[in-house]
C-alpha positions in Angstrom: -43.4 25.8 -15.3 -42.0 27.2 -18.5 -38.4 27.4 -18.5 -36.7 30.9 -17.4 -35.4 31.4 -21.0 -38.8 32.5 -22.2 -40.1 35.0 -19.4 -43.7 35.7 -20.5 -43.9 39.1 -20.7 -47.5 39.5 -20.9 -48.2 35.8 -19.6 -52.4 35.7 -20.6 -52.1 32.2 -18.9 -52.2 34.1 -15.2 -54.8 33.3 -13.2 -57.3 36.0 -13.9 -58.9 36.2 -10.5 -55.8 35.7 -8.5 -54.2 38.6 -10.8 -57.0 41.4 -9.6 -56.5 40.0 -5.7 -52.6 39.4 -5.0 -51.8 36.5 -2.9 -49.3 36.5 -0.2 -46.0 34.1 -0.5 -46.8 31.1 0.8 -45.2 30.0 3.8 -42.6 27.3 3.8 -43.9 24.0 4.6 -41.7 20.5 4.7 -42.6 17.3 3.6 -41.5 14.4 1.3 -42.7 16.0 -1.8 -42.7 19.7 -0.7 -46.0 22.1 -0.6 -48.1 19.0 -2.1 -50.4 17.7 0.7 -52.9 15.0 0.0 -56.0 13.7 2.0 -55.8 10.9 4.4 -59.3 10.1 3.4 -60.8 10.8 0.0 -62.2 14.2 -0.8 -64.1 16.6 -2.8 -64.2 20.3 -3.1 -66.2 22.4 -5.6 -65.6 26.3 -5.0 -66.9 29.6 -6.5 -64.8 32.4 -6.7 -65.8 36.0 -7.7 -64.3 39.4 -7.8 -66.2 42.9 -8.4 -63.9 45.8 -8.5 -63.8 49.1 -9.4 -61.6 51.9 -9.3 -60.0 54.3 -11.6 -56.8 54.1 -14.5 -54.4 56.9 -14.6 -52.6 56.2 -18.0 -49.4 58.9 -16.9 -47.3 58.5 -19.9 -47.4 56.8 -23.6 -45.2 56.9 -26.5 -45.3 54.5 -29.6 -43.4 53.9 -32.8 -44.7 53.0 -35.9 -46.8 54.0 -38.6 -50.1 53.0 -37.0 -49.6 54.6 -33.2 -51.8 52.6 -30.4 -55.0 54.3 -29.4 -54.9 54.6 -25.7 -58.6 54.5 -23.6 -58.2 58.1 -21.5 -57.8 57.8 -17.9 -61.4 57.3 -16.4 -63.4 55.2 -14.5 -63.7 50.9 -14.4 -65.3 48.2 -13.6 -63.9 44.5 -13.1 -66.1 41.6 -12.9 -64.4 38.2 -13.1 -65.1 34.3 -11.5 -63.5 30.8 -11.5 -65.1 27.5 -10.8 -62.6 25.1 -9.3 -63.1 21.2 -8.7 -61.0 19.4 -6.7 -60.4 15.7 -5.9 -57.8 14.4 -3.5 -57.1 11.0 -1.8 -53.9 9.7 0.1 -52.1 8.9 -3.2 -53.7 11.2 -5.7 -55.1 14.8 -6.7 -57.4 16.1 -9.6 -58.1 19.5 -10.3 -60.3 21.3 -13.5 -61.4 24.9 -13.4 -62.2 27.8 -15.6 -61.8 31.4 -15.4 -63.5 34.2 -16.9 -63.7 38.2 -16.6 -65.6 41.1 -18.0 -63.7 44.9 -17.8 -66.1 48.0 -18.3 -64.2 51.2 -19.3 -65.6 54.6 -19.1 -64.6 55.8 -21.9 -63.3 52.7 -24.3 -65.1 49.5 -25.0 -65.0 46.6 -22.6 -62.6 43.6 -22.6 -63.4 40.0 -22.1 -61.5 37.0 -21.9 -61.0 33.2 -19.8 -59.3 30.2 -19.6 -59.7 26.5 -18.5 -56.8 24.3 -17.0 -56.7 21.0 -15.8 -54.2 19.5 -13.1 -53.4 15.9 -12.2 -51.1 14.3 -9.1 -50.2 10.8 -8.2 -47.7 8.6 -6.3 -46.2 5.4 -7.2 -45.2 3.2 -4.0 -44.3 6.3 -1.8 -41.1 7.1 -3.6 -42.6 7.9 -7.1 -44.5 11.4 -8.1 -46.3 12.1 -11.3 -47.9 15.7 -12.1 -49.2 16.6 -14.8 -51.1 20.2 -16.4 -52.7 21.4 -19.2 -54.3 25.0 -19.5 -55.8 26.9 -22.8 -57.0 30.7 -22.8 -58.4 33.3 -25.1 -57.7 36.5 -24.0 -56.4 39.9 -25.8 -53.3 39.8 -27.1 -51.3 42.4 -24.9 -52.7 43.3 -21.3 -49.9 45.0 -19.5 -50.2 44.0 -15.7 -48.4 45.9 -13.0 -48.0 43.1 -11.0 -44.7 41.9 -12.6 -42.5 44.1 -14.3 -41.9 43.3 -18.2 -39.3 40.9 -18.6 -38.6 39.6 -15.0 -40.9 36.5 -15.6 -43.2 37.5 -12.7 -45.6 39.7 -14.9 -49.3 38.7 -14.9 -52.4 39.6 -17.1 -54.4 42.2 -14.6 -58.1 42.5 -16.2 -58.7 46.1 -16.2 -55.5 47.3 -15.9 -54.7 46.8 -19.7 -54.1 48.9 -22.9 -56.2 46.8 -25.1 -59.8 48.7 -25.6 -60.7 47.4 -28.6 -60.7 48.6 -32.0 -56.9 49.8 -31.3 -54.6 49.9 -34.5 -51.9 47.3 -34.6 -51.7 44.3 -32.9 -53.1 46.0 -29.8 -56.9 45.1 -31.4 -56.0 41.0 -31.7 -56.6 38.1 -29.6 -54.6 35.5 -29.0 -54.7 31.5 -28.2 -52.5 30.1 -25.8 -52.0 26.2 -25.0 -49.8 25.0 -22.7 -48.8 21.9 -20.9 -46.5 20.0 -18.6 -45.2 17.1 -17.3 -43.1 15.8 -14.3 -41.6 13.1 -12.5 -39.9 12.8 -9.1 -38.6 9.4 -7.8 -36.9 9.3 -4.3 -34.4 6.6 -4.3 -33.0 6.8 -0.6 -33.2 9.5 2.3 -30.4 11.1 0.6 -30.9 10.8 -2.8 -33.9 12.0 -5.7 -34.2 12.5 -9.3 -36.2 15.4 -10.9 -37.6 15.0 -14.4 -39.5 17.5 -16.7 -41.0 18.7 -20.1 -42.9 21.4 -21.3 -44.6 22.8 -24.5 -46.2 26.5 -25.0 -48.0 27.7 -28.1 -49.1 31.4 -28.6 -51.4 32.1 -31.8 -52.2 35.6 -32.4 -55.4 35.7 -34.9 -55.5 37.9 -37.8 -52.2 38.4 -40.1 -50.1 40.8 -37.3 -47.8 40.4 -34.3 -45.4 37.3 -33.4 -46.5 33.9 -32.9 -44.6 31.4 -30.8 -44.1 27.7 -29.7 -41.7 26.6 -27.4 -40.6 23.1 -25.8 -38.5 22.3 -23.3 -36.9 19.6 -21.2 -35.1 19.2 -17.6 -33.3 16.9 -15.5 -32.1 17.5 -11.5 -30.5 15.4 -9.4 -30.6 16.4 -5.6 -28.3 14.9 -2.8 -29.2 15.7 0.6 -26.2 16.5 2.9 -28.2 16.9 6.1 -31.8 17.3 7.3 -31.3 21.3 6.0 -28.7 21.0 3.6 -29.2 19.6 -0.2 -26.7 20.1 -2.9 -28.2 19.9 -7.2 -27.0 19.7 -10.2 -29.3 19.9 -13.6 -29.5 20.3 -17.0 -32.3 22.2 -19.0 -33.0 22.1 -22.8 -35.2 24.6 -24.5 -36.1 25.3 -28.1 -38.2 28.4 -29.0 -39.7 29.4 -32.3 -40.8 32.9 -33.0 -42.6 33.7 -36.3 -43.5 37.0 -37.8 -47.0 36.7 -39.0 -46.9 39.9 -41.5 -43.8 38.4 -43.2 -44.8 34.7 -43.3 -41.3 33.4 -44.0 -39.9 35.4 -41.5 -38.9 34.4 -37.6 -36.1 33.3 -35.2 -35.2 30.0 -33.5 -33.6 30.1 -30.5 -32.2 26.6 -29.0 -30.4 26.8 -25.3 -28.6 24.4 -23.4 -28.2 25.2 -19.5 -26.2 23.4 -17.0 -26.0 24.6 -13.4 -26.0 23.6 -9.7 -27.2 24.8 -6.4 -27.1 24.6 -2.7 -30.7 24.9 -0.6 -31.0 25.1 2.8 -34.1 24.8 4.7 -33.7 25.5 8.5 -36.4 25.9 11.2 -36.6 28.5 13.7 -39.4 27.5 15.5 -42.4 25.0 15.5 -44.2 27.5 12.9 -41.4 29.3 11.3 -38.8 28.4 8.7 -36.6 30.1 6.4 -35.3 28.6 3.0 -32.4 30.1 0.6 -31.4 28.8 -2.6 -28.5 29.4 -4.7 -27.5 28.5 -7.8 -25.5 29.5 -11.0 -23.8 27.8 -14.1 -23.7 28.7 -17.9 -26.0 28.8 -20.9 -25.1 28.1 -24.5 -27.1 29.8 -26.8 -27.9 29.2 -30.5 -30.1 31.7 -32.7 -31.0 31.1 -36.3 -32.4 34.0 -37.7 -34.6 33.4 -41.2 -35.9 36.4 -43.2 -35.5 38.7 -46.7 -32.0 38.3 -46.3 -29.8 35.0 -45.9 -30.2 33.2 -42.8 -27.9 34.5 -39.8 -26.8 31.5 -37.4 -25.0 33.4 -33.9 -23.9 31.3 -30.7 -22.9 32.8 -27.6 -22.5 32.0 -23.8 -23.7 33.6 -21.0 -23.3 32.7 -17.4 -26.6 32.4 -15.1 -27.7 32.9 -11.9 -30.0 32.9 -9.1 -31.0 33.2 -5.5 -34.0 33.0 -3.3 -34.7 33.7 -0.2 -38.3 33.0 2.0 -38.8 33.9 5.6 -41.5 33.3 7.7 -42.2 36.4 9.7 -44.3 35.9 12.7 -47.0 33.4 13.3 -48.8 34.9 9.4 -46.5 36.9 7.3 -44.1 35.7 4.9 -41.5 37.2 3.2 -39.7 36.0 -0.2 -37.0 37.8 -2.5 -35.5 36.4 -5.8 -33.0 37.8 -7.8 -31.5 36.1 -11.2 -29.0 36.9 -14.2 -30.2 35.1 -17.4 -30.9 35.1 -21.0 -34.5 36.0 -21.9 -36.6 36.4 -24.6 -39.7 38.9 -24.2 -42.2 36.2 -25.7 -45.2 37.4 -27.9 -43.3 40.7 -28.0 -39.8 40.9 -29.7 -37.7 37.9 -31.1 -34.1 39.5 -29.7 -32.5 37.5 -27.0 -31.5 39.9 -24.1 -29.3 39.8 -21.1 -31.2 40.4 -18.4 -31.2 40.8 -14.5 -34.1 40.8 -12.5 -35.6 41.2 -8.9 -38.4 40.2 -7.4 -39.8 40.7 -3.5 -43.0 40.2 -1.8 -44.3 40.5 1.8 -47.7 39.7 3.2 -49.5 38.4 6.0 -52.5 38.8 8.6 -53.5 42.3 10.3 -55.4 40.9 13.1 -58.0 38.3 12.8 -60.1 40.0 9.9 -57.4 42.1 8.1 -54.3 41.3 5.8 -51.9 43.1 3.9 -50.0 42.2 0.7 -47.2 44.5 -0.9 -44.9 43.1 -3.9 -42.2 45.0 -6.4 -40.4 43.6 -9.5 -37.9 45.1 -11.6 -35.8 44.2 -14.9 -33.6 45.5 -17.3 -31.9 43.8 -20.4 -29.2 44.5 -23.2 -29.5 42.6 -26.5 -26.7 40.1 -26.7 -26.2 40.0 -30.7 -24.6 43.0 -30.4 -27.1 45.4 -31.1 -28.3 49.0 -29.2 -31.4 47.1 -27.9 -32.7 47.5 -24.3 -35.0 47.4 -22.2 -36.1 48.4 -18.3 -39.4 47.9 -16.4 -40.8 48.5 -12.5 -43.9 47.2 -11.3 -45.5 47.4 -7.7 -48.7 46.6 -6.1 -50.1 47.4 -2.2 -53.1 45.5 -1.5 -55.2 45.3 2.2 -58.3 43.5 2.7 -61.0 43.0 5.3 -63.0 39.6 5.9 -66.7 40.7 6.5 -67.6 37.0 6.9 -66.3 33.8 6.0 -67.6 34.1 2.5 -66.8 37.8 1.8 -64.3 40.3 1.8 -63.7 43.9 1.2 -60.4 44.6 -1.1 -58.5 48.0 -2.1 -55.2 48.2 -3.8 -53.0 50.1 -5.4 -50.6 49.5 -8.5 -48.1 51.1 -10.4 -46.5 49.8 -14.0 -43.5 51.1 -16.1 -41.6 50.3 -19.0 -39.2 51.6 -21.5 -38.0 49.8 -24.6 -35.1 51.3 -26.2 -35.0 52.4 -30.0 -33.0 49.0 -30.8 -35.8 47.0 -29.2 -38.1 45.7 -32.4 -41.6 45.5 -31.0 -44.9 44.8 -33.3 -46.3 47.6 -34.6 -48.5 49.9 -32.6 -47.1 48.6 -29.3 -45.9 51.5 -26.8 -42.2 51.4 -26.3 -42.8 53.9 -22.9 -45.7 53.0 -20.9 -46.9 54.3 -17.4 -49.9 53.5 -15.5 -51.1 54.0 -12.2 -54.7 52.2 -11.2 -56.6 52.5 -7.8 -59.1 49.5 -7.3 -61.5 48.5 -4.6 -64.4 46.1 -4.1 -65.3 43.0 -2.7 -64.1 39.2 -3.4 -66.5 36.2 -2.9 -65.1 32.6 -2.3 -68.3 30.4 -2.2 -67.7 26.4 -1.1 -70.6 24.4 -2.9 -69.3 21.1 -2.1 -67.2 20.1 1.2 -65.6 16.8 2.4 -67.9 15.6 5.0 -67.0 15.8 8.4 -66.1 13.1 10.3 -68.5 11.9 13.3 -67.1 11.5 16.8 
């Protein structure tokens, strides 16, 4: 997981199939390693997932600055096809998953879009008290696809195939594609029933094709120590280091390097309401020390600042199948890939989902964010996103899906963005279609 310093604005590494079909928030699970569940017996699964959606995009309001304005697709009908193949091997101590996703979007009034990704995940336990995890992801997609599933700068934004502004052939950076590579590793050691330690490392790189736009690379390290006060209450403290560089491809020697040191502590509460329902609350606060180095035509400029950070997350299981989650936070963020300016931001995200009877389900989500430049300038941004989705299961493998999404962002004049990127954007989309999950390999059933 990337550090919250580099909240991905238009994260092209997001799972494409899930980006089109919104997932309900997960219900809380207890266990030695949280939600990670391994099999008592070795098992292998291979599944094919596919989404075929059609609908209408309504670009309500767009505005861009710069000498090369963006050319938007006119409001019109669209069709989206995405597919994913996922293989998982689990045993009592190990888990391995490899998968790939691809999508193709066809517009009524604009050229088509396509993109894809491949990912590998691994997990192993050593002597029942130590867990090692690793993940790698590579993707090649259009540089900017604004997804209505998350607000810009909120850290929840994901690519939504068919909901973007890059139809191909536009001016400025919006006609480009970007290569994404990311990797992360983690170690968790449970010393006693009351003490545990988490270590983590992340690396991420995004390189646009051509000679326009912003190239980014980021590295991070973190450590966290937890103390279980009781079976339902724990205290923790941690340290996080992040180093990110943003380079302007139009000016080879121009760029910004940002280094952040964050110390924080918090309280976690997990309480069981019934055999199937739990409620969890995580609250934390701390301070972030940020150092920025700006290199350009003018002499290099170094700036230092200290900002308070805070976060609160609440998750509640409702009824037998519903779950509600909410997250609010204050931190220093970068609009990665979009602007090299650091912002002091406040963000919020809420999601509710569950079953409506034996065949139907519904998910509702919303997010918002607002930020102000911390370098003393007049830059600021605000954004809002929401989605409502319903699904009806036709059989065990096929479901019908319908959703409505809304997205809006507004970037102030003080925000420096690549040429052609819209400083104001307003999108409303309706989609409906089918989603298929086809098991190609399943664990063998035990004989009785």
